Wavefront OBJ file of the C-alpha trace (Angstrom):
o trace
v -0.110 0.571 0.108
v 1.423 3.132 -0.525
v 0.718 6.905 0.059
v -1.566 8.915 -0.473
v -0.366 11.068 -3.220
v -0.039 14.771 -1.166
v -0.804 16.851 -4.663
v -3.213 15.901 -7.195
v -1.983 15.318 -11.094
v -4.137 18.666 -11.749
v -1.807 19.568 -9.394
v 1.425 18.411 -11.395
v 0.264 19.078 -14.987
v 0.210 23.233 -13.833
v 3.866 23.020 -12.297
v 4.538 21.207 -15.446
v 3.316 24.312 -17.876
v 3.839 27.169 -15.953
v 6.374 26.221 -13.877
v 4.342 27.163 -10.624
v 1.327 25.966 -8.058
v 0.099 27.345 -4.834
v -0.482 24.761 -2.484
v -2.827 26.281 -0.402
v -2.993 25.457 3.223
v -0.348 22.304 2.862
v 1.422 23.349 6.290
v -1.187 22.771 9.298
v -0.838 25.775 12.464
v 1.484 24.030 14.770
v 4.446 24.056 11.452
v 3.731 27.369 11.411
v 4.302 28.136 15.526
v 6.942 25.836 15.375
v 9.098 27.973 13.270
v 7.383 31.301 14.411
v 9.058 29.944 17.956
v 12.406 29.500 16.475
v 12.653 32.547 14.127
v 15.339 34.368 16.839
v 17.704 31.046 16.784
v 17.208 30.853 12.705
v 17.945 34.062 12.511
v 21.659 34.445 14.635
v 24.688 34.448 12.377
v 22.282 36.183 9.397
v 23.812 37.806 6.838
v 23.031 40.874 3.846
v 22.429 38.189 0.727
v 23.121 41.065 -1.822
v 26.370 41.845 -0.281
v 28.021 37.643 0.194
v 26.318 37.655 -3.864
v 28.934 40.902 -4.599
v 31.751 40.399 -2.677
v 30.859 43.556 -1.009
v 31.541 44.687 2.716
v 28.353 43.848 5.386
v 28.294 47.170 6.830
v 24.764 46.254 8.909
v 22.770 48.488 7.147
v 20.910 46.642 4.747
v 17.423 46.706 4.957
v 17.335 41.902 4.266
v 18.828 39.697 6.898
v 18.807 36.197 5.916
v 20.723 32.745 7.090
v 21.061 29.700 5.263
v 22.366 26.040 6.236
v 19.757 25.848 9.461
v 18.555 22.934 9.091
v 22.866 22.040 10.515
v 21.587 23.044 13.719
v 17.995 23.750 14.349
v 16.448 20.708 15.668
v 13.246 22.938 15.161
v 14.192 23.599 12.090
v 15.688 19.921 10.866
v 12.637 18.065 11.919
v 10.486 20.498 9.670
v 12.792 20.183 6.456
v 12.225 15.889 7.312
v 9.046 15.220 8.680
v 6.546 17.905 6.895
v 5.668 17.348 3.503
v 6.826 19.534 1.436
v 10.437 17.309 0.323
v 7.447 14.767 -1.020
v 5.364 17.185 -2.740
v 7.925 18.591 -4.231
v 8.978 15.380 -5.258
v 5.647 13.968 -6.900
v 5.641 18.129 -9.297
v 9.514 17.646 -10.075
v 7.914 13.714 -10.819
v 11.355 12.634 -9.330
v 11.929 9.241 -6.522
v 13.202 11.159 -4.608
v 13.891 15.174 -3.233
v 17.256 16.326 -2.527
v 18.292 19.596 -0.778
v 19.854 22.023 -2.137
v 19.226 24.647 0.056
v 17.581 26.968 3.072
v 17.355 30.564 3.353
v 15.216 32.353 6.141
v 14.903 35.686 5.247
v 13.496 39.191 6.922
v 12.567 41.535 5.302
v 12.206 44.998 6.986
v 8.508 46.917 7.053
v 8.190 49.302 3.726
v 11.547 48.010 2.138
v 12.380 45.857 -1.023
v 11.669 47.052 -4.852
v 10.940 43.998 -7.322
v 14.181 42.668 -9.392
v 13.337 40.613 -12.165
v 15.694 36.984 -11.449
v 15.549 33.053 -11.687
v 18.172 30.714 -9.878
v 18.871 28.071 -11.312
v 21.857 29.289 -14.127
v 23.478 30.331 -11.220
v 23.772 27.217 -9.147
v 26.552 24.455 -9.432
v 24.506 21.518 -11.551
v 22.904 20.514 -14.764
v 19.170 18.750 -15.094
v 15.685 19.781 -15.563
v 13.955 18.462 -11.818
v 14.138 21.348 -9.044
v 11.764 22.672 -7.054
v 12.353 26.114 -4.696
v 9.569 25.715 -1.580
v 8.566 29.186 -0.348
v 6.185 29.933 2.361
v 5.551 32.768 4.227
v 4.910 33.457 8.822
v 2.930 36.360 8.121
v 0.604 37.605 5.164
v 1.082 39.121 1.861
v -0.748 39.923 -0.384
v 0.103 40.611 -3.885
v 2.165 44.421 -3.074
v 2.830 42.836 0.020
v 5.193 40.537 0.274
v 4.094 37.856 -2.672
v 5.629 36.161 -5.252
v 5.342 36.884 -8.656
v 6.068 34.475 -11.459
v 5.998 34.516 -15.147
v 4.059 32.093 -15.882
v 5.920 29.088 -19.046
v 9.145 30.952 -18.704
v 10.652 27.881 -17.017
v 10.759 26.278 -20.450
v 12.871 29.409 -22.072
v 16.577 29.447 -22.800
v 18.870 32.160 -21.202
v 18.732 34.478 -24.058
v 14.707 34.223 -24.110
v 14.907 35.398 -20.356
v 17.618 37.965 -20.122
v 15.507 40.143 -22.286
v 13.306 40.771 -20.137
v 13.366 43.229 -17.723
v 10.308 43.790 -16.282
v 7.493 41.356 -17.934
v 5.302 43.166 -20.182
v 1.383 42.602 -22.067
v 2.789 39.740 -23.523
v 3.286 37.945 -20.145
v 0.939 35.806 -18.139
v 2.039 37.010 -14.752
v 1.295 34.806 -10.870
v 1.023 37.112 -8.645
v 0.487 34.465 -5.280
v -1.088 36.102 -2.438
v -1.077 33.880 0.659
v -1.731 33.365 4.038
v 0.850 31.894 6.699
v 0.264 27.845 5.810
v -0.062 28.139 1.574
v 3.511 27.178 -0.687
v 4.475 28.346 -3.276
v 6.096 25.745 -5.777
v 8.098 27.094 -8.102
v 10.662 26.453 -10.599
v 14.267 27.596 -10.076
v 14.271 27.994 -13.316
v 11.148 31.114 -14.069
v 11.475 33.949 -14.295
v 10.434 35.674 -10.446
v 10.488 38.622 -7.984
v 9.164 39.913 -4.539
v 7.242 43.166 -3.464
v 9.550 43.734 -0.555
v 7.221 44.280 2.423
v 3.938 45.834 4.000
v 4.882 49.039 5.677
v 3.217 48.004 8.842
v 5.627 43.941 9.042
v 8.580 43.515 8.565
v 7.692 39.814 5.825
v 9.693 36.731 7.740
v 10.013 34.104 4.265
v 11.272 30.570 3.656
v 12.884 29.823 0.773
v 13.515 25.308 0.624
v 15.052 24.248 -2.484
v 14.991 20.671 -3.426
v 16.796 18.849 -6.665
v 15.525 15.571 -8.436
v 16.729 12.112 -9.354
v 18.179 13.965 -13.324
v 20.239 16.893 -11.418
v 23.967 16.285 -11.829
v 27.168 18.530 -10.406
v 28.928 21.118 -12.504
v 32.063 22.412 -11.022
v 31.515 26.674 -10.985
v 34.853 28.992 -10.174
v 32.897 30.811 -8.053
v 30.200 29.196 -4.752
v 27.515 31.159 -2.735
v 28.475 28.795 -0.191
v 32.020 28.506 0.203
v 31.592 24.313 1.719
v 29.900 23.955 -1.783
v 33.949 23.940 -3.391
v 35.121 21.380 -0.748
v 32.839 18.965 -1.695
v 34.330 16.633 -3.628
v 32.599 16.036 -5.617
v 33.485 15.917 -9.939
v 31.894 17.039 -13.415
v 28.411 15.553 -13.705
v 28.345 12.794 -10.839
v 25.286 12.660 -8.524
v 24.425 14.551 -5.233
v 25.442 12.373 -3.070
v 26.850 14.283 -0.253
v 26.166 14.779 3.599
v 25.624 18.689 2.397
v 22.761 17.181 -0.240
v 20.647 15.153 1.865
v 17.736 13.917 0.902
v 14.651 14.519 2.381
v 12.070 12.789 0.795
v 11.876 8.646 -1.175
v 9.611 7.052 -3.116
v 11.274 4.056 -2.238
v 12.020 4.542 1.390
v 8.008 5.529 1.307
v 7.392 1.866 0.509
v 10.105 -0.390 2.012
v 7.780 0.903 5.270
v 4.779 0.239 5.010
l 1 2 3 4 5 6 7 8 9 10 11 12 13 14 15 16 17 18 19 20 21 22 23 24 25 26 27 28 29 30 31 32 33 34 35 36 37 38 39 40 41 42 43 44 45 46 47 48 49 50 51 52 53 54 55 56 57 58 59 60 61 62 63 64 65 66 67 68 69 70 71 72 73 74 75 76 77 78 79 80 81 82 83 84 85 86 87 88 89 90 91 92 93 94 95 96 97 98 99 100 101 102 103 104 105 106 107 108 109 110 111 112 113 114 115 116 117 118 119 120 121 122 123 124 125 126 127 128 129 130 131 132 133 134 135 136 137 138 139 140 141 142 143 144 145 146 147 148 149 150 151 152 153 154 155 156 157 158 159 160 161 162 163 164 165 166 167 168 169 170 171 172 173 174 175 176 177 178 179 180 181 182 183 184 185 186 187 188 189 190 191 192 193 194 195 196 197 198 199 200 201 202 203 204 205 206 207 208 209 210 211 212 213 214 215 216 217 218 219 220 221 222 223 224 225 226 227 228 229 230 231 232 233 234 235 236 237 238 239 240 241 242 243 244 245 246 247 248 249 250 251 252 253 254 255 256 257 258 259
């Protein structure tokens, strides 16, 4: 007997076509409250993500504070990643037998801050393959223009050259804007063109972006890495990401063998 599907066929088809899908209420209240309770712990050692990306000095003036790799340090967050439904949902949407963690990010954005900046993620990652997800969710309610994620539907299948030509989506593009309540989860492809619309003037925005990889992903060495530890994995070009830093968080074979 297999586990009941966590996402239906319509959601899987929508993800494959649009590159994004909203799973309303995927996380129950207990998960949200647990993460809220661990928020201060998760932000310890936080950094300015733009400073890290551009290698400029972090002077502490940024309106954004971000942390990563907290699954190694926080029991609460470790339990969330391994036991919540997000990895299983990602595997289903990717049509993959596994969901392997690539990166976990927790971000605090100051109230009223942030301008939209359209970008895509995966072209900068040290890997090849198509099976990947960004799992995005918030600890506070967000509307389309106070913190929500916006995604250009179908852009995940376009070439890098096509996407680079789109500095700002126009009327010819179908832009998905996902207002969310805590517990809602937006899962989108990291090759999709997307942005976030800052934070409400009344309150900060706390959001998570958890990134999973599927069966077809292989290592591609890079000249520089956003996370320094990735330069010491020992992985060679074309290798599967079989490394403790990229743990498998859901596997169909484990589910089947346990029943």
